[in-house]
C-alpha positions, 0 to 999 in steps of 0.5 A: 500500500502506498504510504510515503509522504510524497505518495500520500500527497498524491492520494489526497490530491487525486481524491480531491479531484475525484470529489470535484468530478463526482459533485459539480457543486464542490467544483464551484468552491475554492480549491483549498477549501475542498482540500481542507474538507477532503484531505482526510478522505482517501478511502474512496473505492475508486482510488486504486483505479485512479492511482495508476503507475505511481501517477498522482491520478488518472480520471477517465481520459485525464492523467494528473500530476501535482506539484506545489510549484511548477518551476520547470514545466518540461521536466514535469511533463516528461515525468508524466510522459514516462508514466504514460509509457509504462501504462502503455506497456501494461495494457492500460489505455493512454489518457488524451489529456495531461493535466499538470497542477501547480498548487501554489499558483493555482494553475493547470497546464493542459497538454494533448498526449497525442502530441507526444506519442513518439515519446510515449512509445519509448521505453524508460528505465528507472523512476519516472521522476528522475533524470528529466532535465534534458526534455524540451518541447515548443508545444504551448499548453492550455492554461486554466486557473482553477480558483474561479467558478467558470474555470472550476466548471470547465475543469469538471467538463475536462475530467469527464472526458473519456478520450484516449490516445491510440498507441501502436502495438509493438514488442514492448507493449503486446504482452500487457495488452494480451494479458488485459485481453485474456483477463477481460475475455477469459474464453478467448484464444491466442488466435482471437488476440494475435491472429494472422492475416495469412495461412491455413486459419486466416484471422486478423485478431484483435491487434489487426482489427481492434474491436474491444480495444478500438479506442486504445490501439492503432491496428497492427499492419504486419502480415505475420507475427514474426516481430513477436517471435521472442514473446510467443510463449507469453502471448498464449492465454492462461489455459494454453500456457498451462497446456504447453508448459513452454518457455522462451530461451534467451539468446545468450543461453542459446549461444552457450548451449550451441557450444555443446552442439558443436562439440557433439558434431565433432563426434560425428564419424567421418563420412557420416551425415548428421541431423540436429533434431528439436521436437519442441522448437517454438519459433526457433530461438535455439536454432537462430544462433546456429550457422547456416551450415548447421541450420542445414542439418536441422529437423524442427517441429513445434506444436503451437500453430502461431509459433509454427507460422513464425518458424516457417517464416524465420527458418523454413528456407534454411533448415533441412525439414520442418514437421509438417513441411508445409501448411497444407499438411497441417492437421489443425485443432484449436490452435495446435498442430496434431501431427506435430505433437511430439508425444503422439504415436503418429509423430514417433512413427513419422516416416521422415524421422524413421528413415533417419533413425534407420540409417546408421550413416546419420548421427542424431543430435537432439537439441531441445528445451522441452516444455516443463509442466507437472501434468497431473491432469493426465494429458500431454500436449493436448488439453482435452478430457480423457486424452493420454499421450502415446509416449506417456502410455509407453513410458508407463510400462517402464516408469511408475509414479508421479514422474509420469506426470511431468511433460519434460520427463515425457519428452526426455524419456522419449528422446532417449528411447526413440531417437538415440541409437549409436554411441556417437548420438547425443542429447543436449537438454534444457531442463530442471536437473530432477530428471537425472537427480531423482527421476533416473531418466538418464543413465548416459554419459555426462559430457558437459553442461551448464546451469542457467537462471530461469528468470530470463525464460519468462519464469521465476528465479531458479536453476535450469540445466543444459546438459550434453549426454552422449549415448553411451550407458554409464552409471554416475552419481554426480557431476559439476555444472558451470552456473551462468547469469546474464548481465543485461544491456541497459542501452537497449530499449526493451527488456527482451533486447536487454536480455538478448544483447546481454553478457553471460557472467560465470557465477560458480561451479555447482555440484549436482548429486543424484538422490535415492531415498525419501524421508518417508522411506527411512524416518517416518513412524508408523504409530498413529496414536498419542503423538505430540505433533504432526510433521509432513516432510515429503518428497525430495522438493524444497517447497512449502507444499512438502513441509508441515509442523502442527499440533495435529493434522488439519485440513487436507493433512488429516487424510494425507499419507505423507506425514507422521506423528512425532512421539515423546520418546523420539521427537528430538531425532525427527526435528532435523527433517523439518529444518532440512525442508526450511533451507532458504535457497537464497541463490537462484542456482540452489533452487531446483538443484538441492533436494532433501534425502535420507541417503545417509540413513540415521547417521545424523542421529549420533550428532547430539549437538546437531540435534540440539541445534535443530531443537532450538531452531524448530522451537523458535521458528515461526514456521513451526505452526504448533498451537495450544488450543481447546478442540471441538471435542473439548480436549486440550491440545498442548504445544509441546514444541515451544520453550514456554514452561513445562513443555517437553521441549523446555524441559529437555533443553534444561539438560543441554549445554548451551553456547553463547549464541544459544543463550542469546536466543533463549534470552530473546525468547524470554523477552518475547514471552515477557512482552506477550504476557503483558498483552490483553490477549494473553491466556494463562492456561495455554503454552505459546510458541512464536507462531501463536504469539505472532498470530494471536498476540502481536496485534495491529491496526491500520490508521487512516493512511493505511499504515500498520500500527502495532498495538505492542511495538516492543513485542513486535520489535523483539519478534523481528530481532528473533527472526534475524538472529535465528536466521544467522543461527541456522546458517552458522550451525545447521546448514552445513551439517544438513549437507554433511549428513545428506539430509540436503543433497 
């Protein structure tokens, strides 16, 4: 919520104009009288719709900017132009009127946004209020003095205008307008928005023949969508994005991956031909950095129709073959190419591919960024009820469990199964490392590889590997991957150009180790009664869905087979599992790389100091959600995993020797408990842990400026201190031991 002094002024001033607009009589009084009357009234329901992109307000076709005194009108005007640029990028209509308000001189300077369209259609980096000194225009504004009744009435008429400047659709803004389109029309498809003026399914789409956006955008005149080739994955509607699971591959990572392709080409026997096969090539971004000679060996396909159109236009004349080779041979359904579904039986048995596979004089190099998606709906590339892919059905004969549900796993399994036949064949794959680490889908020879930051794949900060496997069987437990990030080029106008023209930065070598045993296999108790708490520490993943610590199972956990009850006689030994699941993964190259395991069995239990560290951390962690309460059965459930008096944990810790850091933590806890007991919400008959104190005792309210005010600031301050000190304690005492005992790997 906006709460800085400058932005509160903006909210207040915007609210005044809203009041004037809504009530004409109010517009006929002095501005400052209105200011005094309405200064505290900033909770109008429309206010969030008015404060757009940190501007001082947008009312209908008007954008407002308030200053006490406008000393440099060009500077203030350029600030507003930057606001309008950001609105355009996010699919927000660009108001026709720019109103610059000088409060002390009671003047309004009115400009027409259309006069600055070229500037609005540029992309600006950084705060809109910064670096505006060099802008200059000879265009004179219309001046309005708002302290007279006539001009106040004129102002009302201006504020009622609903006129907008039509903008051109380009790479910078098409994503914002696409998201708006799908948000407002949930049943719409990619074809409805982006269309294509030529081809099998000619359809202009909203960008070429605006209907819903006819007042906001200029019709796009490009015959094809090649201009948006780097963004095609993002332009899908939400359902299609989920169905495809595809991500764009940034150019710097493509170039690095091609180094592996060129090494694989060196393995081609003298006298042999070779192909580079990509069954999920999208618009051909991976291949775009290959040489013309290398492109002449490429066999490509993509499942999404509008990507196929760009692929044909972009690389059709340079590559050896595209499946299907011409648009006349496309089997089309709902924006997809059925005969380019790489997981279908028809594709696996494709006549052209079979000729290659059966020719020992052709070396196959698979080079792919397969779609990665947890396909729990039991579909493959086609999202229709009751459909299961041919590949998934065949894979089920060899592989069991949730591994089957990941689309990337289907592609990878099929890649090794159907296309690699000779020792000189290779597979170069972009994918999270779990297919090797926990799914055991590759027992080929690791040759080389990298880790890349998935942030630049139109995704979140995490690690995606690019690994070169040679088709020679080999059992291996670990290998190193070189991690690379991208230093973006801020001289470029768009984020996509900044990334594609950026430089690779080597970060570090990251060791990837295969994992074998889940916590559930070795550490879970089978006892179903008399537990002191309930813990879920399931799967290999480090995520919030795989960890729970509560007094009793609640909600879906009541029926979950993935947790167990902690017992009085062994709860100390189980707490390291909880601590392992809370590894913070602060670096992108840790995410999707480190897993929890039971691979060293109970070796950690011998380390009594380690057990002590985990006890202290668990009992002081806000993620330990054990509560004390009276149940619906009138039974008292006691939180035993906290350090209030007479709990199992507090009695046990009395038997241990504490170091200075631990004594400091316990003292902070005692200070928190002292403050908690002074709150009016404190109940003497229950035991409190940190989580329950935060939820029930550390109460707050919001003032009229929407700022959070804590009722017990001393308590809140001590809770914050505990959080910081405990974080460092985890890092200093627990983290390394988790790796040592392979609870993390």
